[in-house]
C-alpha positions as CSV (number, residue, x, y, z in Angstrom):
1,M,-0.6,-27.8,11.4
2,T,3.7,-27.7,12.1
3,N,4.6,-29.1,15.5
4,L,8.0,-28.3,17.2
5,A,9.4,-29.3,20.1
6,S,8.3,-26.3,22.2
7,S,4.8,-26.1,22.8
8,L,4.7,-23.9,19.8
9,R,2.0,-24.9,17.4
10,V,1.3,-23.5,13.6
11,V,-2.2,-24.1,12.3
12,P,-4.2,-22.7,9.3
13,V,-7.3,-20.4,10.1
14,E,-10.3,-22.2,9.2
15,S,-12.4,-20.9,11.2
16,R,-14.6,-17.8,12.4
17,A,-12.8,-18.6,15.7
18,D,-9.4,-18.8,13.9
19,L,-10.0,-15.5,11.6
20,K,-11.2,-13.7,14.8
21,R,-7.9,-14.3,16.6
22,F,-5.9,-13.6,13.4
23,I,-7.7,-10.3,13.5
24,A,-7.1,-9.5,16.8
25,L,-3.5,-10.6,17.4
26,P,-1.7,-6.9,16.4
27,W,-3.7,-5.6,19.3
28,S,-1.0,-7.5,22.0
29,I,1.5,-7.2,19.4
30,Y,2.0,-3.4,19.6
31,R,0.3,-2.7,22.9
32,G,1.8,0.4,23.9
33,D,3.7,1.9,20.8
34,P,2.4,5.5,20.0
35,D,2.8,4.5,16.3
36,W,0.8,2.2,15.6
37,V,-2.3,2.5,13.4
38,P,-5.2,0.0,14.3
39,P,-6.6,-1.5,11.0
40,L,-10.9,-1.2,11.2
41,K,-11.4,-4.4,12.1
42,R,-14.2,-4.9,9.0
43,D,-11.8,-4.1,6.6
44,V,-9.8,-6.9,7.5
45,R,-12.2,-9.5,7.8
46,A,-13.7,-8.8,4.5
47,A,-10.7,-9.1,2.8
48,F,-10.6,-12.8,3.1
49,D,-14.2,-13.1,2.8
50,P,-14.4,-14.2,-1.1
51,A,-17.3,-12.4,-1.2
52,K,-16.1,-9.3,-0.1
53,H,-12.3,-9.4,-2.5
54,P,-12.6,-9.6,-5.6
55,F,-8.3,-11.0,-5.5
56,H,-10.4,-14.9,-4.3
57,L,-11.6,-14.5,-8.0
58,H,-8.7,-15.6,-9.8
59,S,-5.9,-16.2,-7.2
60,E,-5.9,-18.1,-3.7
61,V,-5.3,-17.6,0.4
62,Q,-4.1,-19.3,3.3
63,P,-3.6,-18.0,6.8
64,Y,-2.0,-18.9,9.7
65,L,-2.1,-19.1,13.0
66,A,1.2,-19.4,15.5
67,L,-0.3,-20.8,19.1
68,R,1.6,-21.2,22.2
69,D,0.0,-22.9,25.0
70,G,-2.8,-21.7,23.3
71,R,-1.8,-18.2,23.1
72,A,-1.6,-16.4,19.5
73,V,2.3,-15.2,19.1
74,G,2.1,-14.7,15.4
75,R,0.2,-14.8,12.1
76,V,1.0,-14.6,8.4
77,C,-0.5,-15.8,4.8
78,A,0.5,-17.4,2.4
79,I,-0.4,-16.5,-0.6
80,R,-0.8,-17.4,-4.9
81,N,-1.2,-14.4,-7.4
82,R,-1.9,-16.3,-10.6
83,N,-1.9,-13.0,-12.4
84,H,1.6,-12.5,-11.2
85,E,2.6,-15.7,-12.2
86,R,1.3,-14.8,-15.9
87,L,2.1,-11.9,-16.5
88,H,5.8,-12.4,-15.2
89,D,5.9,-16.2,-15.8
90,E,8.0,-16.6,-13.0
91,S,6.6,-19.6,-10.5
92,V,6.8,-16.6,-7.5
93,G,4.6,-17.2,-4.3
94,F,4.0,-14.8,-1.6
95,F,3.1,-14.2,2.0
96,G,1.6,-11.6,3.6
97,W,0.0,-10.1,6.9
98,F,2.9,-10.5,8.9
99,E,2.8,-9.8,12.6
100,C,5.2,-12.2,15.2
101,V,6.8,-11.8,19.0
102,D,9.8,-11.1,18.7
103,D,11.0,-14.6,19.5
104,P,12.9,-16.5,15.5
105,E,11.4,-19.7,16.4
106,V,7.7,-18.8,16.2
107,A,8.8,-16.5,12.5
108,G,10.2,-19.5,11.1
109,A,7.9,-21.7,12.1
110,L,5.0,-19.2,10.3
111,L,7.2,-19.0,7.3
112,D,7.7,-22.7,7.1
113,A,4.1,-22.8,6.9
114,V,3.5,-20.9,4.0
115,R,7.1,-22.5,2.1
116,A,5.1,-26.2,3.1
117,W,1.6,-24.4,1.1
118,L,3.7,-22.8,-1.7
119,R,5.7,-25.6,-2.7
120,E,2.8,-28.4,-2.9
121,R,1.6,-25.3,-5.4
122,G,4.3,-25.9,-7.4
123,L,6.3,-22.7,-6.4
124,T,9.7,-22.3,-6.3
125,A,10.1,-18.6,-3.8
126,M,8.3,-16.7,-1.8
127,R,8.7,-13.3,-1.4
128,G,6.9,-10.6,1.0
129,P,5.3,-9.2,2.7
130,T,2.6,-8.1,0.6
131,S,-1.3,-7.8,1.4
132,F,-1.9,-9.3,-1.0
133,S,-0.6,-7.8,-3.9
134,T,1.8,-5.1,-4.5
135,N,-1.5,-3.2,-5.4
136,E,-1.8,-3.0,-1.8
137,T,-0.1,-2.7,1.7
138,C,3.3,-4.3,0.7
139,G,6.8,-4.4,1.9
140,L,8.3,-4.2,5.5
141,L,9.4,-0.7,7.0
142,I,13.3,-0.7,7.5
143,D,14.5,2.2,8.1
144,G,13.6,5.7,8.4
145,D,11.8,9.3,10.7
146,P,9.7,7.6,13.6
147,G,6.3,8.8,13.8
148,P,3.3,6.7,12.5
149,P,2.7,5.6,8.7
150,V,0.7,7.1,6.1
151,V,-2.6,5.9,5.0
152,L,-1.7,2.4,3.6
153,M,1.5,2.3,4.0
154,P,2.8,-0.5,6.0
155,Y,4.2,0.0,10.2
156,N,6.2,-3.1,12.2
157,P,8.0,-3.3,15.0
158,P,12.2,-2.6,14.6
159,Y,12.9,-6.5,15.2
160,Y,11.0,-8.0,12.3
161,P,13.4,-7.3,9.4
162,G,16.4,-9.9,12.2
163,L,13.3,-12.3,12.1
164,L,12.7,-12.5,8.2
165,E,16.7,-13.0,7.8
166,A,16.9,-15.9,9.6
167,A,14.2,-17.4,8.7
168,G,16.4,-17.4,5.3
169,L,14.8,-14.3,3.3
170,R,17.4,-11.6,2.1
171,K,16.4,-8.9,0.3
172,V,15.2,-8.4,-3.6
173,K,13.3,-4.4,-3.6
174,D,13.4,-1.4,-1.6
175,L,10.8,0.8,-1.9
176,F,11.0,4.3,-0.7
177,A,8.9,6.9,0.7
178,W,9.4,10.8,-0.1
179,L,8.4,13.7,2.0
180,M,7.3,17.6,1.0
181,K,6.7,20.1,3.4
182,K,4.6,23.0,2.9
183,G,7.4,26.0,1.1
184,D,9.8,23.4,0.2
185,W,9.1,24.2,-3.3
186,P,12.2,25.1,-6.0
187,P,11.5,27.7,-8.2
188,H,12.2,25.7,-11.5
189,L,9.0,24.0,-10.4
190,F,7.1,26.9,-11.9
191,R,9.3,27.5,-15.1
192,A,8.0,23.8,-15.6
193,E,4.3,24.8,-15.4
194,K,4.6,27.6,-17.4
195,V,5.6,24.7,-20.3
196,A,3.0,22.0,-19.6
197,T,0.6,24.6,-20.0
198,R,2.0,27.3,-22.3
199,R,3.7,25.1,-24.6
200,Y,1.7,21.8,-24.6
201,G,-1.7,23.0,-23.5
202,I,-2.1,20.6,-21.0
203,R,-4.9,21.9,-18.7
204,I,-5.9,20.1,-15.1
205,K,-9.4,18.8,-14.4
206,T,-10.5,17.1,-11.1
207,M,-12.5,13.7,-10.7
208,D,-16.2,14.3,-11.4
209,M,-18.1,12.4,-8.4
210,S,-21.6,12.6,-10.3
211,R,-19.5,10.6,-13.5
212,F,-17.5,8.1,-11.0
213,D,-17.7,5.0,-12.8
214,E,-16.4,6.1,-16.0
215,E,-13.4,8.3,-14.3
216,L,-12.4,5.4,-13.0
217,G,-13.0,3.0,-16.3
218,R,-10.0,6.4,-17.5
219,V,-7.9,6.1,-14.7
220,Q,-8.3,2.2,-14.4
221,R,-6.7,2.2,-18.4
222,L,-4.1,5.2,-17.8
223,Y,-3.1,3.3,-14.5
224,N,-2.3,-0.4,-15.3
225,A,-0.5,1.6,-19.1
226,A,1.7,3.6,-17.2
227,W,2.8,0.8,-14.3
228,E,2.9,-2.5,-16.7
229,K,7.1,-1.9,-17.4
230,N,7.6,-1.5,-13.2
231,W,8.9,-4.7,-11.8
232,G,6.2,-6.8,-9.6
233,F,3.4,-4.7,-10.9
234,V,0.3,-6.6,-12.2
235,P,-2.7,-4.6,-13.4
236,M,-5.4,-4.6,-11.7
237,T,-8.6,-6.3,-12.9
238,E,-11.8,-4.3,-13.3
239,A,-13.4,-6.0,-10.1
240,E,-10.5,-5.6,-8.1
241,M,-10.2,-1.1,-9.4
242,D,-14.1,-1.3,-8.0
243,H,-13.4,-3.0,-4.9
244,M,-10.8,-0.4,-4.2
245,A,-12.6,2.6,-5.2
246,A,-15.7,1.9,-3.2
247,E,-13.0,1.8,-0.1
248,L,-11.3,4.3,-0.9
249,K,-14.5,6.9,-1.6
250,P,-15.7,7.5,1.4
251,I,-12.1,9.2,2.3
252,L,-11.4,10.5,-1.4
253,D,-11.2,14.3,-2.1
254,P,-12.2,15.2,-5.4
255,E,-9.7,17.5,-5.4
256,L,-7.1,15.3,-5.0
257,A,-8.0,13.2,-8.0
258,L,-6.6,15.2,-11.0
259,F,-6.8,14.2,-14.5
260,A,-4.3,16.3,-16.9
261,E,-5.8,16.8,-20.1
262,T,-4.7,18.1,-23.6
263,P,-6.8,20.1,-25.6
264,E,-7.7,17.5,-27.8
265,G,-9.5,16.0,-24.5
266,E,-6.8,13.2,-24.1
267,T,-5.7,12.0,-20.6
268,A,-2.0,12.8,-20.6
269,G,-1.9,11.6,-16.9
270,F,-3.9,11.2,-13.4
271,A,-2.7,12.0,-10.5
272,L,-4.5,10.9,-6.7
273,A,-3.8,12.4,-2.9
274,L,-5.5,10.7,-0.3
275,P,-5.5,13.0,3.1
276,D,-3.6,10.8,6.0
277,F,-7.1,9.2,7.0
278,N,-4.5,7.2,9.5
279,Q,-4.4,10.3,11.3
280,V,-8.5,9.4,12.2
281,L,-7.9,5.6,12.6
282,R,-5.5,5.8,15.4
283,R,-8.3,7.6,17.3
284,M,-10.5,4.8,16.7
285,N,-8.9,1.5,18.2
286,G,-10.1,-0.7,15.1
287,R,-13.9,0.2,15.2
288,L,-16.3,2.4,13.7
289,F,-19.5,1.5,16.2
290,P,-21.1,2.8,18.0
291,F,-18.8,6.6,18.1
292,G,-16.6,5.8,14.9
293,I,-18.1,7.6,12.3
294,L,-18.6,10.4,14.5
295,K,-15.3,10.3,15.6
296,A,-14.4,10.7,11.7
297,L,-16.3,13.4,10.9
298,I,-14.7,15.5,13.5
299,Y,-11.1,14.5,13.5
300,R,-10.7,14.5,9.4
301,R,-11.1,18.2,9.8
302,Q,-7.8,18.2,11.7
303,I,-5.8,16.0,8.7
304,T,-2.5,17.6,8.3
305,C,-0.9,15.9,5.2
306,M,-1.4,13.7,2.6
307,R,0.0,10.9,0.8
308,V,0.3,11.2,-2.9
309,I,-0.7,7.4,-4.0
310,I,-0.2,7.4,-7.8
311,L,1.0,10.0,-10.0
312,G,0.9,8.6,-13.9
313,L,1.0,9.6,-17.8
314,A,0.7,8.3,-20.9
315,E,4.0,7.5,-22.1
316,E,4.3,9.7,-25.1
317,W,3.3,12.8,-22.7
318,R,6.7,11.9,-20.0
319,G,9.2,14.1,-19.9
320,K,7.1,17.5,-20.5
321,A,6.8,18.7,-17.2
322,V,3.4,17.5,-16.9
323,D,4.3,15.6,-13.7
324,V,5.2,19.0,-12.5
325,L,1.7,20.2,-12.9
326,L,-0.1,17.6,-11.6
327,Y,2.3,17.6,-8.1
328,L,2.1,21.4,-7.7
329,W,-2.0,21.1,-8.0
330,L,-1.9,18.2,-5.7
331,F,0.4,20.5,-3.6
332,R,-1.8,23.6,-3.9
333,K,-5.3,21.7,-3.3
334,G,-3.7,20.0,0.0
335,I,-2.1,23.6,1.4
336,A,-6.2,25.1,1.0
337,A,-7.5,22.1,2.5
338,G,-5.4,22.3,5.7
339,M,-2.3,19.9,5.0
340,T,0.8,21.3,5.8
341,S,3.0,18.0,4.2
342,A,2.6,15.4,1.1
343,E,4.2,11.9,1.6
344,Q,5.2,10.5,-2.2
345,S,4.8,7.0,-1.7
346,W,6.0,3.7,-2.8
347,I,9.1,4.8,-5.2
348,L,11.0,1.6,-6.4
349,E,14.4,2.4,-5.5
350,D,16.1,1.4,-8.8
351,N,13.3,3.5,-10.4
352,Q,15.8,6.9,-11.2
353,K,13.8,9.0,-13.0
354,M,10.8,9.0,-10.4
355,N,13.1,9.5,-7.2
356,Q,15.1,11.8,-8.9
357,A,12.2,14.2,-10.5
358,I,10.6,13.7,-7.3
359,E,14.2,15.6,-5.7
360,R,13.9,18.3,-8.1
361,L,10.5,19.0,-6.8
362,G,11.7,19.3,-2.9
363,G,11.1,15.7,-1.5
364,R,13.4,14.2,1.2
365,M,13.8,10.5,1.0
366,Y,12.6,9.4,4.8
367,R,11.5,6.2,4.8
368,T,12.4,2.9,3.1
369,Y,10.6,0.1,3.1
370,R,11.8,-3.7,2.0
371,L,10.4,-6.5,-0.1
372,Y,12.3,-9.8,0.7
373,E,12.4,-13.3,-1.1
374,A,13.5,-17.0,-0.4
375,A,13.9,-19.6,-3.2
376,L,11.8,-23.0,-2.2
């Protein structure tokens, strides 16, 4: 527990009542903000249930609430990602789930609680926000076009960066989001498409939902191999991949889950775009019941955007236009489903090859997200 001279207290979330207040806090922070997308409360509750979220099988978390005169005014979660420590051989801890009123005292107290928790575990740096890892929602929106976030991307008030900086955190890495609109396709893409299909014999197959578990295994192997050299990447465990697949399966369109295969049947690449289900969640106020499911069925037919969340290639197939082939298939399928735009996110700021490739596709870098770090 943290005590300050004022009536402000930071307390660990330990009871079901505490967690309920933790989950409910954003509704007061974002009251009146038309761009905020309320999460499903049941999903947030499940994230902190060790029996339901596999992150807890290998790592530790401690959520906190900031209270002033008994009223919740901020929240944060301290995170120890043991898989990150082992893979990168660095004693970095994390923070996430940060929400706060516009008050540096509150933000400072919350982050001090995280610092103390991480120090007790021998960690020497704090990085975030991540919820819980870079495989999930991460980063702070710092710049870009106005409007609501797309599915699984963060959103925050414009004063959040100032709060973190006032608490001693500094930029460690920026993440880019790119936007492509229907019809913004340079002619050279179609020439590249012919190279992939005619010269290399690459063919596209959509995910076979009748063999979902087997297809998921293919995705996991390629995902972990394609991203293993990326800064901050931690491979997903089999349990984490299964958990994410179960969460995304209700909104997944198999026509937007694509494998690029060689003539011999080997997997050269995989791409996944999700319909922007945030366009549905905005209308549901965090609840599926009693009428949320009906709303979801109605409003999902009106989705106009998708997010390209994964596009990875086997190393030997990079630079051979397979990525262009996958992108064009996704865009065509999206347009056929009534979508007029696509966000490609997120891309590390120093991943020049990927950023340049998306720019050549006709994309526009339209939002920037930031991860922060501070020494402990």
